[in-house]
C-alpha positions in Angstrom: 87.8 101.0 81.1 88.4 100.6 84.9 87.0 103.0 87.4 89.1 104.0 90.3 87.9 106.0 93.3 90.6 108.4 94.5 90.2 109.3 98.1 91.6 112.3 100.2 92.5 114.3 97.1 93.4 117.9 96.8 93.9 120.2 93.9 97.6 119.3 93.6 96.7 115.7 93.4 94.3 116.3 90.5 96.8 118.4 88.7 99.6 115.8 88.9 97.4 112.9 88.0 95.9 114.8 84.9 99.4 114.8 83.4 99.6 110.9 83.5 95.9 110.3 82.7 95.4 106.9 81.2 92.7 106.2 78.6 92.2 102.8 80.4 91.3 104.4 83.7 88.3 106.4 84.7 89.3 108.4 87.9 86.7 109.7 90.3 88.2 112.2 92.7 86.8 112.5 96.2 88.0 114.9 99.0 86.8 112.5 101.6 89.2 110.2 103.4 88.7 106.5 102.9 87.3 105.0 106.1 84.4 102.9 107.2 82.0 105.9 106.8 83.0 106.6 103.3 84.0 103.2 101.8 80.5 103.1 100.1 81.7 105.7 97.7 83.8 103.0 96.1 80.8 100.9 95.1 80.8 100.1 91.4 84.5 100.8 91.2 87.3 98.4 90.2 89.9 99.9 92.4 90.6 102.6 95.0 93.5 105.0 95.5 94.3 106.0 99.1 96.7 108.2 101.0 98.6 108.2 104.3 95.6 109.1 106.6 93.0 106.8 105.1 92.0 104.0 107.3 91.9 100.7 105.4 91.0 98.4 108.2 89.4 94.9 108.1 85.9 96.3 107.9 86.9 98.6 104.9 88.5 95.6 103.3 85.4 93.5 103.8 83.3 96.2 102.1 85.8 96.7 99.2 85.7 93.0 98.5 81.9 92.9 98.5 81.9 95.7 96.0 84.2 93.8 93.7 87.1 96.2 94.3 90.3 94.3 93.3 93.1 96.7 94.2 94.1 99.4 96.7 96.7 101.6 95.3 98.5 103.7 97.9 100.0 106.8 96.6 102.7 106.9 99.3 105.5 104.6 100.6 104.1 103.8 104.0 101.4 101.3 104.5 100.9 101.2 108.2 97.3 102.3 107.7 96.4 99.1 105.9 95.3 95.8 107.4 97.5 93.7 105.3 96.4 90.4 107.0 92.8 91.2 106.1 93.7 92.1 102.6 95.8 89.0 101.8 94.2 86.9 99.1 91.2 89.3 98.8 92.4 92.7 97.7 95.8 93.5 96.2 97.7 96.4 97.8 100.3 98.4 95.9 102.3 101.4 96.9 104.8 104.0 95.6 108.1 102.7 97.3 110.2 105.8 96.2 109.2 109.1 94.6 111.7 111.8 95.6 113.9 111.1 98.6 115.3 114.6 98.0 112.0 116.2 98.8 111.7 114.7 102.3 115.4 115.0 103.0 115.5 118.7 102.0 112.5 119.5 104.1 114.2 117.9 107.1 117.3 120.0 106.7 115.0 123.1 106.2 113.4 122.4 109.6 116.8 122.0 111.3 118.0 125.3 109.8 114.8 127.2 110.7 114.8 125.8 114.4 118.6 126.4 114.9 118.7 130.0 113.4 115.2 130.9 114.9 114.1 132.0 111.4 110.4 131.5 112.3 110.7 133.9 115.2 112.9 136.4 113.2 110.3 136.5 110.4 107.6 137.4 112.8 109.7 140.0 114.6 110.7 141.9 111.5 107.1 142.0 110.2 106.4 144.0 113.3 109.5 146.2 112.8 111.3 144.6 115.7 114.9 144.1 114.6 116.3 143.0 117.9 118.6 139.9 117.9 117.8 138.8 121.5 117.2 135.0 121.8 118.0 134.4 118.2 121.4 132.8 118.7 121.9 129.4 117.0 125.0 127.3 116.5 127.2 126.0 113.7 126.2 122.8 112.1 129.8 122.1 111.2 131.3 119.4 113.4 127.9 118.7 115.2 126.8 115.1 115.3 123.6 114.0 113.4 122.0 110.7 114.2 119.9 109.3 111.4 117.5 106.5 112.4 116.6 104.7 109.2 119.2 104.8 106.4 117.2 103.9 103.3 116.9 106.2 100.3 115.7 109.2 102.2 118.1 108.7 105.1 120.9 108.3 102.7 120.0 111.5 100.9 119.8 113.4 104.1 123.1 112.1 105.2 124.6 113.4 102.0 123.1 116.8 102.7 124.5 116.8 106.3 127.9 115.8 104.9 127.9 119.0 102.8 127.4 121.0 106.1 130.5 119.3 107.6 128.5 117.3 110.1 129.5 114.1 111.9 127.1 111.5 110.6 126.0 108.3 112.4 123.2 106.1 111.7 121.1 103.3 113.0 119.2 100.7 110.9 118.9 96.9 111.2 119.5 96.8 107.5 122.8 98.6 106.6 123.0 100.5 103.4 126.4 100.3 101.7 125.9 103.7 100.2 125.3 105.5 103.5 128.1 108.0 104.1 128.1 107.8 107.9 129.2 105.3 110.5 126.7 102.8 112.0 126.1 102.7 115.8 123.8 100.9 118.1 120.6 102.9 118.8 121.8 103.6 122.4 125.1 105.1 121.2 123.4 107.1 118.5 121.0 108.6 121.3 123.9 109.4 123.5 126.2 110.9 120.8 123.8 112.9 118.6 123.2 116.7 118.7 120.4 116.2 116.2 118.3 113.0 115.8 116.3 112.6 112.6 113.8 109.8 111.9 113.6 108.3 108.5 112.2 104.8 109.2 108.7 103.3 108.5 106.3 102.7 111.3 106.1 99.0 112.3 104.7 97.2 115.3 108.3 97.0 116.7 109.2 100.6 116.6 106.0 102.4 117.7 107.0 105.1 120.2 110.7 104.6 119.4 111.2 108.0 120.8 109.8 107.7 124.4 110.5 108.8 127.9 113.4 106.2 128.2 115.1 107.0 124.9 114.8 110.8 125.5 116.5 110.3 128.9 119.5 108.8 127.1 119.9 111.7 124.7 122.3 114.6 125.0 120.8 117.4 126.9 119.3 119.9 124.4 119.3 117.5 121.5 117.0 118.3 118.5 114.4 115.7 117.4 113.2 115.9 113.8 110.4 113.5 112.5 109.4 113.6 108.9 108.4 109.8 108.8 105.4 108.8 110.8 103.8 110.3 113.9 103.6 107.3 116.1 107.4 106.9 116.0 107.3 109.6 118.7 105.4 109.5 122.0 104.1 113.0 122.0 103.5 113.2 125.8 107.2 112.2 126.4 108.3 114.6 123.8 106.5 117.5 125.4 107.9 116.6 128.8 111.4 116.5 127.4 110.9 120.0 125.8 109.6 121.4 129.0 112.5 120.1 131.1 115.1 121.2 128.4 116.2 117.6 127.8 115.0 118.2 124.3 116.3 121.4 122.8 113.9 121.7 119.8 111.6 119.6 117.8 110.7 119.7 114.1 107.6 117.6 113.2 106.2 117.1 109.8 103.9 114.3 111.3 101.9 113.9 114.3 100.5 110.8 115.9 96.9 112.1 115.9 97.0 113.9 112.7 94.4 111.9 110.7 91.4 114.3 111.2 93.5 117.4 111.1 96.4 117.4 108.6 95.7 118.4 104.9 92.6 120.4 106.1 91.9 124.1 106.9 90.8 124.7 110.5 91.9 128.3 110.6 88.4 129.6 111.5 87.8 126.9 114.2 89.0 126.0 117.6 91.2 122.9 117.6 90.2 120.6 120.4 93.5 118.8 120.5 95.2 120.2 123.5 98.4 118.2 122.9 98.9 119.6 119.4 98.0 123.1 120.6 100.6 122.9 123.3 103.3 121.8 120.7 102.4 124.6 118.3 102.6 127.1 121.2 106.2 126.3 122.0 108.8 128.6 120.5 111.3 125.8 119.9 108.9 123.6 118.0 107.9 123.7 114.4 104.9 121.6 113.1 104.2 121.3 109.4 101.3 119.4 108.1 102.8 116.3 106.5 104.2 118.4 103.6 107.7 117.1 103.3 106.8 115.1 100.2 105.2 118.2 98.5 107.4 119.0 95.6 106.5 119.1 91.9 109.0 116.3 91.2 107.7 114.1 94.0 104.0 114.7 92.9 104.8 113.8 89.3 106.7 110.6 90.4 103.8 109.6 92.7 101.3 110.0 90.0 103.4 108.3 87.3 104.0 105.2 89.5 100.5 105.0 90.8 99.0 105.0 87.3 101.6 102.4 86.3 100.8 100.2 89.2 97.1 100.3 88.3 97.7 99.7 84.6 100.1 96.8 85.3 97.6 95.2 87.7 94.6 95.4 85.3 96.8 94.2 82.3 98.9 91.5 83.9 97.2 90.7 87.2 100.2 91.9 89.1 102.5 94.9 89.9 106.1 95.1 90.9 105.1 97.3 93.8 102.6 94.9 95.4 102.9 94.6 99.2 102.9 91.1 100.5 103.3 89.7 104.0 
């Protein structure tokens, strides 16, 4: 039996993984994130399972190798938090390339609807018995242009949802998807034409701060920005400046570039010392959710099933179809 240390786990992780429990795997659940301070918890383990805000850098890789850990199983699609160069030839890294594109795409549309129709503000008002409609005016989504950056599975599903609303759909992706229901444009044209811009691309060295002061200046005045991908796709300082000037009409963020020590945890009884995040949350035209776009029963089941399969395949055959290679 192989022992796997699962880091950064919550109750919903345990519940979903219990359904797909393998007799060949002994799972140790830890609430701690995997980083240089906690990697020693993986001593005497054969593998580790990590999530989006774990930091698997070169020093962590060195420690894992010294412990005899053979595999890092990411229970997510993104892998920007792993030093793949350091892992190459030493520790195998696998991921869950797809779980439920519907979960993330539907959350994206939910954020758009909430921001546009001011539902968050209306909810608070009516709880205080304030039934005024002042400052709650939205706009029809029909015939508005949505620009989708990243047209893989999630971007494709989101485009299909937008099509149901009668929106004009344009996309930008270096790798075009034949099943994408919109028209491809250059990034510059997409920025200029879109009423709503939604990010569905992985974070790479080339697209860090894809949304920055320059790109925001090219957008339609009042355009919405929605990010359910990775926080560092957006330069938060530039976004705040755009929101204050009115160049950006609203923002829906399920991710934040400095989320690692905050998201997935409860700080409701504490003072948050991140002034940038506090500024965002205080704005009436900004919605921040704590990296929950993936959080549906279907997605959790798919993540657990694929992760367990990745681990079993590796220990049985020495390889997995979802191995990340560079």
